[in-house]
C-alpha positions in Angstrom: -17.8 42.5 62.4 -20.5 42.3 59.7 -17.8 42.8 57.1 -15.8 39.9 58.6 -18.9 37.7 58.4 -19.4 38.6 54.8 -15.6 37.7 54.2 -16.2 34.5 56.0 -19.1 33.8 53.7 -16.8 34.3 50.7 -14.5 31.8 52.3 -17.1 29.2 52.4 -17.9 29.7 48.7 -14.2 29.7 47.8 -13.9 26.3 49.6 -16.7 24.8 47.5 -15.2 26.2 44.4 -11.6 25.3 44.7 -10.4 22.4 42.6 -8.3 19.6 43.9 -4.7 20.7 44.7 -1.7 18.9 43.4 1.9 18.5 44.7 2.9 21.7 42.7 0.8 24.0 44.9 2.4 26.4 47.3 1.6 25.0 50.7 3.0 22.2 52.7 1.3 20.4 55.6 4.2 19.5 58.0 2.8 16.9 60.3 6.2 16.2 62.1 6.7 19.8 63.1 3.0 20.4 63.3 2.7 23.5 61.0 1.3 24.7 57.8 3.6 26.5 55.5 2.0 28.6 52.8 3.4 30.9 50.1 1.9 33.6 47.9 3.6 35.2 44.9 2.9 38.6 43.2 4.3 40.1 40.0 4.4 43.8 39.5 5.9 43.9 36.1 2.5 44.4 34.4 2.0 47.6 36.3 2.4 50.5 33.8 4.7 52.6 36.0 8.4 53.4 35.9 8.4 53.7 39.7 10.0 50.5 41.1 8.2 51.2 44.5 4.7 51.2 42.9 5.5 48.0 41.1 6.8 46.4 44.3 3.7 47.6 46.2 1.4 46.0 43.5 3.4 42.8 43.6 3.0 42.7 47.5 -0.7 43.1 47.3 -1.0 40.4 44.8 1.3 38.2 46.9 -0.8 38.6 50.0 -4.1 37.8 48.1 -2.3 34.7 46.6 -1.2 33.6 50.1 -4.7 34.0 51.4 -6.1 31.9 48.5 -3.5 29.2 49.0 -4.2 29.2 52.8 -7.8 28.5 52.0 -6.8 25.9 49.4 -4.7 24.0 52.0 -7.9 23.5 54.1 -9.1 21.0 51.5 -6.1 18.7 52.4 -5.7 19.4 56.1 -7.4 16.3 57.7 -9.1 16.8 61.0 -10.4 13.2 61.5 -11.3 10.3 59.6 -14.4 12.0 58.1 -13.5 15.5 57.7 -10.9 17.8 56.3 -10.6 21.4 57.6 -12.6 22.6 54.7 -15.4 20.2 55.6 -15.5 21.4 59.2 -15.7 25.0 58.0 -18.6 24.2 55.7 -20.5 22.4 58.4 -19.6 25.0 61.2 -20.0 28.3 59.6 -19.2 30.1 63.0 -15.6 28.8 62.7 -14.8 30.7 59.5 -14.6 34.3 61.0 -12.2 33.3 63.7 -10.0 31.5 61.3 -9.9 34.5 59.0 -9.2 36.8 61.9 -6.3 34.5 62.9 -4.9 34.7 59.3 -5.1 38.5 59.4 -3.3 38.8 62.7 -0.5 36.3 61.7 2.7 38.3 61.0 5.4 35.6 61.0 6.5 35.8 57.4 9.5 35.7 55.1 9.6 37.9 52.0 11.9 37.2 49.1 12.4 39.5 46.1 13.2 38.8 42.5 13.1 41.9 40.3 9.4 42.7 40.2 8.3 39.5 41.8 7.6 39.0 45.5 7.0 35.9 47.3 5.6 35.8 50.9 5.9 32.6 53.0 4.2 32.2 56.3 4.4 29.4 58.8 1.2 28.6 60.8 1.8 26.3 63.8 -1.0 23.9 64.6 -0.8 24.1 68.3 0.6 26.4 71.1 -0.2 30.1 71.7 0.2 30.9 68.1 -1.6 27.9 66.7 -4.8 27.6 64.8 -6.0 24.0 65.3 -8.1 25.0 68.3 -10.3 27.0 66.0 -11.1 23.9 63.8 -11.2 21.2 66.6 -13.4 20.5 69.5 -11.5 18.2 71.8 -12.3 17.3 75.4 -15.9 16.6 74.9 -15.7 13.4 77.1 -12.4 14.1 79.1 -11.1 11.2 81.1 -13.9 8.7 80.3 -11.7 5.8 79.2 -13.2 2.5 78.5 -13.0 0.3 81.6 -12.2 -3.4 81.2 -13.7 -5.8 83.6 -11.6 -8.3 85.8 -8.0 -7.9 87.0 -5.1 -6.8 84.9 -1.4 -6.6 85.8 -0.9 -2.8 86.4 2.2 -0.8 85.7 2.7 2.9 85.0 3.7 4.0 81.6 5.0 7.4 80.8 3.3 7.4 77.3 2.5 5.3 74.3 4.2 4.6 71.0 2.2 2.8 68.4 4.0 1.3 65.3 1.4 1.6 62.5 3.8 1.1 59.6 2.5 -1.1 56.7 -1.1 -0.3 57.4 -1.5 2.8 55.1 -2.5 5.2 57.8 -2.7 8.9 57.3 -2.2 11.6 59.7 -5.1 13.7 61.3 -5.5 16.2 64.0 -7.9 14.0 66.0 -7.2 10.4 65.2 -8.9 7.6 67.2 -7.5 4.4 68.6 -9.8 1.3 69.1 -9.3 -2.2 70.4 -10.3 -5.4 68.6 -13.9 -5.1 69.7 -14.1 -1.5 68.5 -14.1 0.0 72.0 -12.6 3.5 72.0 -9.2 3.4 73.7 -8.0 6.9 73.0 -9.0 10.1 71.1 -8.8 13.9 71.5 -12.4 13.8 72.9 -11.0 12.0 76.0 -7.9 14.1 76.5 -7.7 17.4 78.3 -8.7 20.4 76.0 -5.7 22.5 77.2 -3.2 19.7 76.5 -4.7 19.4 73.0 -4.4 23.1 72.3 -0.8 23.0 73.6 0.5 19.9 71.8 -2.2 18.1 70.0 -3.5 14.6 70.5 -0.5 12.7 68.9 3.0 13.1 67.5 3.4 11.6 64.0 6.8 10.4 63.0 8.3 8.1 60.3 11.4 7.3 62.3 10.9 4.2 64.3 13.2 5.5 67.0 11.2 8.8 67.1 14.4 10.7 67.5 14.0 14.3 68.7 10.5 13.5 70.2 11.6 11.3 73.1 10.3 13.6 75.7 6.8 13.4 74.4 6.4 9.8 75.8 9.1 9.8 78.4 11.5 7.0 79.3 9.0 4.3 80.1 6.6 4.3 77.2 4.5 1.3 76.3 5.5 0.2 72.7 2.8 -1.7 70.8 2.2 -2.6 67.2 -1.2 -1.6 65.6 -3.3 -4.4 64.0 -4.9 -4.5 60.6 -8.6 -3.6 60.6 -10.1 -2.9 57.2 -13.3 -1.5 58.9 -11.5 1.6 60.2 -11.2 5.1 58.5 -7.8 5.8 57.2 -6.7 8.0 60.1 -7.9 5.6 62.8 -5.9 2.7 64.4 -6.7 -0.6 66.0 -4.7 -2.2 68.8 -5.2 -5.6 70.3 -7.5 -6.1 73.3 -4.6 -7.4 75.3 -2.5 -4.3 74.7 -5.5 -2.0 75.4 -6.2 -3.7 78.7 -2.5 -3.2 79.8 -2.4 0.4 78.6 -5.7 1.5 80.5 -5.1 -0.6 83.7 -3.2 2.1 85.5 -4.3 5.5 86.7 -0.9 7.3 86.1 -0.9 5.9 82.6 -4.2 7.3 81.8 -3.2 10.7 83.2 -0.4 10.7 80.7 -2.9 9.9 77.9 -4.9 12.8 79.0 -2.0 15.0 78.2 -1.5 13.5 74.7 1.7 11.7 75.4 1.3 9.6 72.3 3.5 8.9 69.3 2.3 7.1 66.1 4.9 5.8 63.6 3.5 5.6 60.0 5.1 5.0 56.6 5.0 8.4 55.2 3.7 12.1 55.9 
């Protein structure tokens, strides 16, 4: 365990030292399918041996080290909320480093490709579900079910989910986005939803398709469709909806239950 803690300390230092990554780097944050795809490459041609197996073994070790480095590098781009990337969370909460590294070590879902003495290893890491890692980085459910309550009477109808069209507002995806009303009352966030539901499916589903084809089941057949409003005071991963829409959304008990389970889709311009 002490060895793992030392390795975790190396991870923290590496996160501080890593430069900004560009599009050419070998990882892809797939917000639609909620997964992180990382590759590592090794070259055994420099090994002074005529034995092909030895060169291949050396290339494999290098590829695994490269994959680990790139996994760490991806944390600088993986956004958790409006304030923090995964790298920021790992720096602030050191206790999360060791579990994340243990997860990386245990993950065995990989594709290996060969090209003479070169080997490329590609792994897909789901955000959520039994094989996911986002639960290590995020702390949802800290205020479960405590939705803002509006005074007065509102027409009440049950909605199976929520679809927010946020195109044209330059929003960016995050694991724990927040939704506010015009008066900056919190309407929805991962803090409010059930922890188990977050671990299973995440707080929201991001799409660029306005018809959210393939994800209809997430919000059911009677979802409330609303358009986000511009609010320059919000962080880039947060959204604002009108007071009127918020009042209708939170007026019904059954609708709030669906929000607790993360039955939310957000449509943005690009991912």
